[in-house]
FITILUM-196492 format. One record per residue (C-alpha): residue in one letter; chain; y, x, z. Coordinates in steps of 0.1 Angstrom, whole numbers. Last residue first. Layout:
BEGIN
(site A, A, (Y, X, Z));
...
END
This chain:
BEGIN
(site N, A, (75, -159, 231));
(site N, A, (99, -133, 245));
(site N, A, (78, -127, 276));
(site L, A, (49, -118, 254));
(site I, A, (68, -92, 234));
(site S, A, (81, -76, 266));
(site N, A, (48, -76, 284));
(site V, A, (31, -58, 256));
(site F, A, (59, -32, 252));
(site T, A, (61, -27, 290));
(site T, A, (23, -20, 291));
(site V, A, (28, 5, 262));
(site K, A, (53, 25, 281));
(site Q, A, (86, 30, 263));
(site E, A, (90, 66, 250));
(site K, A, (124, 58, 235));
(site Y, A, (116, 65, 199));
(site F, A, (81, 52, 191));
(site V, A, (77, 28, 219));
(site N, A, (113, 16, 218));
(site Y, A, (109, 10, 180));
(site L, A, (79, -11, 188));
(site E, A, (101, -32, 211));
(site S, A, (126, -36, 182));
(site I, A, (98, -46, 158));
(site I, A, (87, -74, 182));
(site H, A, (121, -85, 193));
(site F, A, (135, -94, 159));
(site N, A, (166, -114, 169));
(site D, A, (170, -88, 197));
(site L, A, (179, -63, 170));
(site A, A, (213, -79, 168));
(site H, A, (223, -86, 133));
(site K, A, (240, -70, 103));
(site K, A, (240, -32, 107));
(site S, A, (212, -35, 134));
(site I, A, (188, -48, 107));
(site E, A, (193, -17, 86));
(site E, A, (187, 7, 114));
(site C, A, (157, -14, 126));
(site F, A, (141, -15, 92));
(site V, A, (145, 22, 85));
(site N, A, (133, 32, 120));
(site V, A, (102, 10, 118));
(site A, A, (93, 24, 84));
(site I, A, (97, 60, 95));
(site R, A, (77, 55, 127));
(site G, A, (49, 38, 108));
(site E, A, (47, 65, 81));
(site L, A, (47, 92, 108));
(site L, A, (20, 74, 128));
(site V, A, (-3, 71, 97));
(site Q, A, (2, 108, 88));
(site D, A, (2, 125, 121));
(site S, A, (-20, 105, 144));
(site I, A, (-54, 120, 148));
(site D, A, (-44, 156, 158));
(site K, A, (-13, 144, 176));
(site T, A, (-33, 125, 201));
(site L, A, (-36, 87, 207));
(site F, A, (-61, 77, 233));
(site G, A, (-38, 57, 255));
(site K, A, (-57, 25, 249));
(site G, A, (-28, 7, 233));
(site I, A, (-18, 36, 212));
(site L, A, (-54, 40, 200));
(site L, A, (-56, 3, 193));
(site G, A, (-24, 4, 174));
(site M, A, (-36, 33, 153));
(site T, A, (-67, 13, 145));
(site R, A, (-46, -16, 133));
(site N, A, (-27, 9, 111));
(site R, A, (-58, 25, 97));
(site S, A, (-74, -8, 89));
(site L, A, (-112, -7, 90));
(site D, A, (-109, -25, 124));
(site N, A, (-99, -57, 106));
(site L, A, (-73, -80, 121));
(site A, A, (-38, -67, 113));
(site T, A, (-46, -51, 79));
(site L, A, (-67, -79, 65));
(site G, A, (-45, -107, 78));
(site F, A, (-13, -89, 66));
(site D, A, (-29, -84, 32));
(site G, A, (-38, -121, 28));
(site F, A, (-6, -135, 43));
(site G, A, (16, -114, 19));
(site C, A, (2, -93, -9));
(site Y, A, (-22, -121, -19));
(site N, A, (8, -144, -24));
(site F, A, (20, -166, 4));
(site L, A, (45, -142, 18));
(site T, A, (61, -141, -17));
(site E, A, (74, -176, -11));
(site E, A, (100, -163, 13));
(site K, A, (118, -142, -13));
(site G, A, (129, -107, -7));
(site G, A, (165, -96, -2));
(site F, A, (163, -75, 29));
(site Q, A, (173, -104, 52));
(site K, A, (147, -126, 37));
(site L, A, (119, -101, 43));
(site I, A, (131, -95, 79));
(site G, A, (130, -132, 87));
(site R, A, (95, -137, 72));
(site M, A, (81, -106, 89));
(site E, A, (93, -121, 122));
(site Q, A, (75, -153, 114));
(site F, A, (43, -134, 106));
(site A, A, (46, -115, 139));
(site N, A, (51, -148, 158));
(site T, A, (19, -162, 142));
(site L, A, (-1, -130, 149));
(site V, A, (12, -130, 185));
(site M, A, (-1, -165, 191));
(site F, A, (-32, -156, 171));
(site R, A, (-42, -127, 193));
(site L, A, (-33, -146, 225));
(site N, A, (-57, -174, 218));
(site P, A, (-84, -151, 205));
(site S, A, (-82, -131, 238));
(site N, A, (-95, -96, 242));
(site Y, A, (-63, -84, 258));
(site H, A, (-49, -49, 262));
(site A, A, (-63, -31, 231));
(site D, A, (-58, -64, 212));
(site V, A, (-20, -62, 218));
(site I, A, (-18, -26, 206));
(site G, A, (-38, -33, 175));
(site M, A, (-17, -64, 167));
(site V, A, (15, -43, 169));
(site I, A, (0, -16, 146));
(site A, A, (-8, -44, 122));
(site Y, A, (29, -55, 125));
(site I, A, (41, -22, 111));
(site N, A, (15, -21, 83));
(site K, A, (24, -57, 72));
(site L, A, (60, -47, 70));
(site I, A, (54, -19, 44));
(site S, A, (34, -40, 19));
(site I, A, (58, -69, 26));
(site L, A, (87, -48, 14));
(site E, A, (71, -39, -19));
(site V, A, (61, -74, -28));
(site G, A, (95, -86, -18));
(site L, A, (113, -61, -40));
(site I, A, (90, -71, -69));
(site D, A, (99, -108, -65));
(site Q, A, (87, -116, -101));
(site S, A, (54, -125, -85));
(site Y, A, (19, -128, -99));
(site D, A, (-17, -135, -88));
(site L, A, (-44, -112, -98));
(site H, A, (-82, -112, -94));
(site I, A, (-100, -78, -94));
(site N, A, (-139, -80, -96));
(site T, A, (-136, -74, -133));
(site G, A, (-136, -100, -162));
(site K, A, (-99, -96, -168));
(site F, A, (-85, -66, -151));
(site L, A, (-69, -48, -181));
(site E, A, (-61, -81, -197));
(site K, A, (-38, -90, -168));
(site I, A, (-21, -56, -170));
(site S, A, (-13, -60, -207));
(site P, A, (-3, -97, -203));
(site A, A, (21, -89, -175));
(site I, A, (44, -66, -194));
(site D, A, (65, -94, -209));
(site I, A, (73, -108, -174));
(site D, A, (97, -80, -168));
(site N, A, (105, -78, -131));
(site I, A, (69, -73, -119));
(site G, A, (49, -77, -88));
(site L, A, (12, -80, -94));
(site T, A, (-5, -94, -63));
(site L, A, (-41, -84, -56));
(site G, A, (-72, -104, -48));
(site T, A, (-106, -87, -44));
(site H, A, (-141, -98, -54));
(site F, A, (-167, -73, -41));
(site N, A, (-177, -47, -67));
(site N, A, (-188, -19, -43));
(site I, A, (-159, 1, -55));
(site I, A, (-135, -27, -45));
(site D, A, (-151, -31, -11));
(site R, A, (-147, 6, -2));
(site A, A, (-112, 6, -15));
(site F, A, (-101, -19, 11));
(site S, A, (-79, -44, -6));
(site P, A, (-58, -72, 8));
(site G, A, (-30, -70, -17));
(site K, A, (-5, -49, -36));
(site L, A, (2, -39, -72));
(site T, A, (37, -29, -82));
(site A, A, (52, -29, -116));
(site L, A, (77, -9, -137));
(site P, A, (86, -5, -173));
(site N, A, (97, 31, -179));
(site N, A, (135, 38, -178));
(site T, A, (130, 64, -151));
(site I, A, (149, 80, -122));
(site D, A, (170, 52, -107));
(site E, A, (145, 24, -112));
(site L, A, (118, 47, -96));
(site G, A, (137, 47, -63));
(site Q, A, (140, 9, -61));
(site I, A, (103, 7, -71));
(site I, A, (93, 31, -43));
(site T, A, (112, 11, -17));
(site R, A, (142, 28, -2));
(site R, A, (144, 54, 26));
(site D, A, (152, 82, 1));
(site D, A, (118, 98, 8));
(site G, A, (102, 67, -5));
(site F, A, (93, 39, 17));
(site G, A, (57, 28, 22));
(site K, A, (27, 13, 5));
(site A, A, (17, 33, -26));
(site L, A, (0, 15, -55));
(site N, A, (30, 16, -79));
(site I, A, (23, 7, -115));
(site L, A, (42, 26, -142));
(site I, A, (39, 9, -176));
(site A, A, (41, 36, -204));
(site K, A, (69, 34, -229));
(site E, A, (85, 67, -221));
(site N, A, (51, 85, -222));
(site I, A, (53, 108, -192));
(site S, A, (57, 146, -194));
(site D, A, (95, 144, -193));
(site K, A, (91, 124, -160));
(site N, A, (73, 153, -143));
(site K, A, (97, 164, -115));
(site Q, A, (113, 131, -110));
(site I, A, (79, 113, -111));
(site Y, A, (65, 137, -85));
(site N, A, (96, 136, -63));
(site L, A, (95, 98, -63));
(site V, A, (58, 95, -54));
(site I, A, (58, 121, -26));
(site S, A, (65, 101, 6));
(site S, A, (46, 71, -7));
(site P, A, (13, 90, -8));
(site L, A, (0, 90, -44));
(site A, A, (-19, 65, -65));
(site L, A, (8, 58, -91));
(site F, A, (-11, 39, -118));
(site I, A, (-1, 48, -154));
(site I, A, (-6, 23, -182));
(site D, A, (0, 34, -218));
(site S, A, (-11, 70, -215));
(site D, A, (-7, 95, -243));
(site K, A, (20, 116, -226));
(site L, A, (4, 113, -192));
(site V, A, (-27, 132, -204));
(site S, A, (-4, 163, -206));
(site I, A, (-7, 167, -168));
(site D, A, (-39, 186, -171));
(site S, A, (-55, 186, -137));
(site T, A, (-84, 164, -149));
(site A, A, (-109, 139, -138));
(site V, A, (-128, 118, -163));
(site I, A, (-140, 82, -159));
(site N, A, (-159, 74, -191));
(site H, A, (-192, 84, -175));
(site N, A, (-191, 54, -152));
(site L, A, (-191, 64, -115));
(site P, A, (-221, 67, -92));
(site I, A, (-213, 58, -55));
(site F, A, (-230, 79, -29));
(site P, A, (-203, 105, -24));
(site F, A, (-174, 80, -23));
(site Y, A, (-143, 99, -11));
(site K, A, (-149, 136, -13));
(site N, A, (-180, 135, -35));
(site N, A, (-163, 115, -62));
(site R, A, (-194, 109, -83));
(site H, A, (-201, 115, -120));
(site I, A, (-223, 146, -114));
(site T, A, (-203, 171, -135));
(site N, A, (-170, 156, -143));
(site I, A, (-165, 136, -111));
(site S, A, (-178, 164, -89));
(site E, A, (-157, 191, -105));
(site I, A, (-125, 172, -105));
(site V, A, (-130, 162, -68));
(site E, A, (-136, 198, -58));
(site E, A, (-106, 210, -77));
(site E, A, (-82, 186, -59));
(site I, A, (-50, 186, -79));
(site S, A, (-58, 154, -96));
(site L, A, (-51, 132, -127));
(site L, A, (-79, 106, -127));
(site Y, A, (-83, 97, -164));
(site I, A, (-100, 67, -179));
(site K, A, (-117, 76, -212));
(site D, A, (-120, 50, -239));
(site S, A, (-148, 24, -239));
(site I, A, (-130, 1, -215));
(site K, A, (-149, -29, -200));
(site S, A, (-170, -11, -174));
(site S, A, (-142, 13, -165));
(site V, A, (-119, -14, -150));
(site S, A, (-135, -16, -116));
(site S, A, (-144, 21, -114));
(site A, A, (-108, 31, -121));
(site L, A, (-97, 7, -93));
(site A, A, (-121, 24, -68));
(site T, A, (-113, 59, -78));
(site A, A, (-76, 54, -75));
(site I, A, (-80, 36, -42));
(site S, A, (-102, 63, -27));
(site G, A, (-83, 93, -38));
(site S, A, (-80, 108, -73));
(site G, A, (-42, 107, -78));
(site I, A, (-21, 99, -108));
(site F, A, (-43, 73, -124));
(site T, A, (-44, 72, -162));
(site I, A, (-52, 44, -186));
(site K, A, (-51, 43, -224));
(site N, A, (-47, 7, -235));
(site S, A, (-73, -5, -260));
(site N, A, (-85, -34, -239));
(site M, A, (-118, -50, -252));
END
């Protein structure tokens, strides 16, 4: 039985689902640190997260709290916050965190400094760092379906503690010391999932879908290598698996965003957070690529940039990426 004390910063769907997975083998309390009073109350009184999984009972050792002091006694801390606020949160509260605790990033996106979350964390904390990414809908995890995740780590010595945490659960890990690559792929796959949604909104063709999917994967490979990631990371759970899930499954927010863009149904009310993250990521990658290479070498992401920032028509986008294949 694992004796590490576990805290999730955040009480959303992925935090709740992963906490549920590990709770059956841990007798100690598992904390969900939350600012949502209604979530805290429902977890602690009826042992359900009524906001995210109202019909799923949670083990009684899952406890929600707003008391940040739980971080001081935690050995493993999962960062289950939106990518845009992770770094500010840790910077503000780093004195409240056990200096030996392993910090595991679950967020998929750039930090507010336009770098990966791990790169930003390396500048503000000396805690051991890891990232956990893979094809993982929270709904499937909490319903105990087997799920593969990639643990990205720089320090191999911290792997056993995390491996032991998930041993015997529905979570299956593979490993990569290319922590930068794991973080980058988790951002890239969301971008290209938007592309797949746009294409599928225009053509219901399996042949075309997988032609574009293949070219998108190749383009992801080129960008990953340019930004310092390793090609082999694409074949971990965080790579091909997560891209496939995000690009081809209608439960994916980014694919759905692409479908809405492609059909012309996108409105500000339903687009803000996902579209904002996509726009930021596309802008960061395109600006960095253009410093070293012509954007034409990565025509899919450059054409998506034109949709986001130059008001290019969606039909022009689809025709452009097809004509470049």
